[in-house]
C-alpha positions, 0 to 999 in steps of 0.5 A: 853351416858357418862361413868360417868353416867353409871359407878357410885355408887348406893344405895341399902339400907341405909346401902348398896351401890354399887359396890358389888362383891359377891363370890358364893358358890354352891354344884356344885363347887365340881362336880355333880357326888359325892354326899358326897362331896357336903356336904362339902360346909359348911367347904369350906365356914368356911375355907375362912370366915375371908376373905369374908364379902359377899356371895351368897348361893343357896336356893336349897343347903340350902333345901338339907342341904348342908349348915349348918344353922349357916353358913348363919348368918356369911356374913354381906350381903347374897344373897339367890339365887333361886336355879334354877342353881343347880337344872338344873345342877343336872337334866341335869346330870341325877340325880332325883332331885326336885325343885319347887315354893313351895319348894322355898317358904318353904325354904325361910320361914324357914330362919330368918336372921337378917343381910342384906339379898338379896332375888332372886325370882323364875325364870319365863320364860314369858313376863316381866310384868308377871314375875314382877307380879309373883315375887312381892309376893315372897319376905320376908318383911325384905329382899331386893328384887332382881328381876331376868329377864329371857327370854321368853318361848323357847327363849335363850336371854332376850327381851330387848325391853320388859324390856324397856317397863316395866321399870317403874314397876321395881321400885317395887324392890331394884335390877334388876338381869340379867344373863350374858349368857342371855344378848346376843349372842356376847360380844358387844350385852351384853354390848349394852343391859346393856347400853340400860337398864341402859340408860332407867332407867336413863331417867326415874329417876330410880337409881336401881342397876343392878346385873349381875349373873355369872360374877366374873372375874376381867376383866369382872367386870371392863368392865360391871361396865363401862356399868352400872352394879353394883353387880357381883357374880359367881363361877369363883373365885373358879375355876380359878386363877386371875392374871393381871385382867385375869382368867386363868387355875390353872396349868398356875397360878402355873407356873406364880406364881412360885408355882411349888411344890404345890400339887393340894389341897395346890395350890387351897387353896392359889389360892382362898385366892389370888382370894378373895384379888384380888376381894376386890382390884377390888372393891376398884378400881371401887370406886376410878374410880367413883371418878376420872374416871381415867383408870390408877386405874385398871392397865390394859395393854395398849392393853387390855385398848385400846380394852376395849375402842374400845368395849365400844365406839362401844357400844355407850359409851363416854369414854373420860369423865374427871371430 
């Protein structure tokens, strides 16, 4: 498939068009052992709010009151995630936590955001058609529907053939969600599976955006946007430093930026502010790319660009398109 069919801007609503690059906020940012630190999530957001117009919050964190209610009204676009990520993190760490469909629905029903809101359904590990049936009744009328596809029971990765066979039913939703780690066992397989889903949507005349959960470093955003993904979120912006499209360890970031005398707190603050600026720039570059399909807009070094083109070509993409 040609890259100009895969990499393009897609309409989510009358007001919203892709690409969307969404910083995620989670109580797990602060580690999972210190319960008191989780309550600082609202202050963490407030510090960065002037640089963030879009955000993702977990319904689990909202239910636990880790986020002040007025914070939810600040972003122009807010994604309400299902809460499973935080719940499973705490559960695996040995905490006595509870999260279920009733708690999910109770939390959603208490919210009444007026600005653009995207709601993610509860995780269901079953056949895709059963996941669709379970999700349809969960969404609030005024929220955009983000349907996350999960693997079947006791499977690690999603069944792409099952997704393909139910592709017509996906038009019930505004967005299709996929978790990057559940797309495949290799980077090549992940790219191929996004392309397969996007290609089948194209064949059926369905222009739904694809939301990749857990992808927010610059290089991965660029790569997967070429494959047909449109919306990206994750926590990597709050954990690593972004330099030259790479995500790197914070001490290496300090070295390469020359921040030798910054203490850990000051380094983190400036690193995250810079990361948000990088993500904003990446979005602008993707928009520019969809207008020109000129690779130079991304300022990739030659070796990185050649390896990316090789991967995309191996995935079945014609990268030579010029318009």
